[in-house]
C-alpha positions in Angstrom: 0.5 116.3 -112.3 0.3 114.2 -115.4 3.7 112.9 -116.3 3.5 114.3 -119.9 3.6 117.9 -118.4 6.5 117.3 -116.0 9.2 118.4 -118.5 7.4 121.7 -119.0 7.4 122.3 -115.2 11.0 121.3 -114.9 12.0 123.6 -117.7 10.0 126.6 -116.3 10.6 126.2 -112.6 13.6 123.9 -112.2 13.9 120.2 -111.4 13.5 120.6 -107.7 10.3 122.7 -107.9 8.8 120.4 -110.5 9.5 117.4 -108.3 7.9 119.2 -105.3 4.8 120.1 -107.3 4.4 116.6 -108.6 4.8 115.1 -105.2 2.3 117.6 -103.8 -0.2 116.6 -106.5 0.3 112.9 -105.8 -0.1 113.5 -102.0 -3.2 115.5 -102.5 -4.8 112.8 -104.6 -3.9 110.1 -102.1 -5.4 112.3 -99.3 -8.6 112.9 -101.2 -9.0 109.1 -101.6 -8.2 108.6 -97.9 -10.8 111.1 -96.7 -13.4 109.8 -99.1 -12.9 106.3 -97.9 -12.8 107.3 -94.2 -16.1 109.1 -94.5 -17.7 106.4 -96.7 -17.9 108.7 -99.6 -15.7 106.7 -102.0 -18.7 105.0 -103.6 -20.9 108.1 -103.9 -18.0 110.1 -105.4 -17.3 107.2 -107.8 -13.6 106.9 -107.3 -12.4 104.4 -109.9 -9.4 103.2 -111.8 -9.0 104.2 -115.4 -6.4 104.0 -118.1 -6.0 107.1 -120.2 -4.7 106.8 -123.7 -3.2 109.9 -125.4 -2.0 109.7 -128.9 0.4 112.1 -130.7 0.5 112.7 -134.4 3.5 115.0 -134.2 6.9 113.2 -133.8 8.4 116.2 -132.0 5.6 116.5 -129.4 5.8 112.7 -128.8 9.5 112.9 -128.2 9.0 115.7 -125.7 6.3 113.6 -123.9 8.7 110.6 -123.8 11.4 112.9 -122.3 8.9 114.3 -119.8 7.7 110.9 -118.6 11.3 109.6 -118.2 12.2 112.7 -116.2 9.1 112.2 -114.0 10.0 108.5 -113.4 13.5 109.4 -112.4 12.6 112.3 -110.1 9.3 111.4 -108.7 8.1 107.8 -108.8 9.6 105.0 -110.8 6.6 102.8 -109.8 4.0 104.8 -111.6 2.0 103.1 -114.3 3.0 104.7 -117.6 3.5 103.0 -120.9 5.0 104.6 -123.9 3.9 102.9 -127.1 5.4 103.5 -130.6 3.3 104.5 -133.5 3.1 101.0 -135.2 2.1 99.3 -132.0 -0.5 102.1 -131.2 -2.0 101.5 -134.6 -2.3 97.8 -134.0 -3.5 98.0 -130.4 -5.9 101.0 -130.7 -6.5 101.3 -134.5 -5.0 104.8 -134.4 -3.9 106.0 -137.8 -1.0 108.5 -138.3 0.1 108.1 -134.6 3.7 108.9 -133.9 3.2 107.2 -130.5 0.9 106.9 -127.6 1.1 107.3 -123.8 -1.0 105.0 -121.6 -1.4 106.2 -118.0 -3.1 104.2 -115.2 -4.9 106.7 -113.1 -8.0 107.3 -111.0 -11.0 109.6 -111.5 -13.8 110.8 -109.3 -16.7 113.3 -109.0 -15.3 116.2 -107.0 -18.7 117.8 -106.7 -20.2 114.7 -105.1 -17.3 114.4 -102.7 -17.4 118.0 -101.6 -21.2 118.2 -101.2 -21.0 114.9 -99.3 -18.4 116.3 -96.9 -20.4 119.5 -96.4 -23.5 117.4 -95.5 -21.5 115.4 -93.0 -20.0 118.5 -91.4 -23.5 120.2 -91.1 -24.9 117.0 -89.5 -22.0 116.6 -87.1 -21.4 120.2 -86.1 -24.6 122.1 -86.5 -23.8 124.5 -83.7 -20.3 125.3 -85.1 -20.5 124.8 -88.8 -22.6 126.6 -91.4 -22.6 127.2 -95.1 -23.4 130.7 -96.2 -24.3 131.0 -99.8 -24.6 134.1 -101.9 -22.5 136.0 -99.3 -19.3 137.2 -100.9 -16.4 138.1 -98.7 -15.3 141.5 -100.0 -12.2 141.8 -97.8 -10.2 139.8 -95.2 -8.1 141.6 -92.6 -6.1 140.5 -89.6 -6.5 142.4 -86.3 -3.5 144.1 -84.9 -3.8 142.2 -81.7 -2.0 139.0 -82.6 -3.2 137.4 -79.3 -6.9 137.8 -80.3 -8.9 134.6 -80.2 -10.5 135.7 -83.5 -7.8 137.5 -85.5 -9.5 137.4 -88.9 -12.2 139.9 -89.8 -14.2 139.1 -92.9 -16.3 141.8 -94.5 -19.5 140.8 -96.2 -22.7 142.5 -97.3 -24.3 141.1 -94.2 -21.8 142.6 -91.9 -18.4 141.8 -90.3 -17.5 138.3 -89.1 -14.7 137.6 -86.7 -13.2 134.2 -87.1 -10.4 132.1 -85.7 -10.2 130.1 -89.0 -12.0 130.3 -92.3 -12.0 128.5 -95.7 -12.5 130.2 -99.0 -13.6 128.6 -102.2 
């Protein structure tokens, strides 16, 4: 979760839930990078470091973002790379007129589509007898069989018929 939204989450869901959500987001991003690197998809999915710069013309909104970032740093991770810049410095550094202040965030970006399609290709190559991608086949319902000991407890209904599965993934 971007640190500038942390305060909103804390206000809406409470400090503990906001911290849990932020930690989950951070863990998910780290796991995406780990999987991409492990499968040699980090280059194709173009994972790279960036610095985002968000400027605020409204003093009240900028104050709220500053509060949010400080709450994030206290509750989640004080080592994150955030820089709060006042309006005068932002004008000099970035030539931003009428800025109440700016938030710099060191982050990473990538192409999710390239990562996901790369992973699907690898799975199809490694497990052709066990893995398939069925396109244009909507699952209209998912039910669980009453027999909890069944090897394939999930029944997926599609226009092509019923599928019994031990596990499944929806997207």
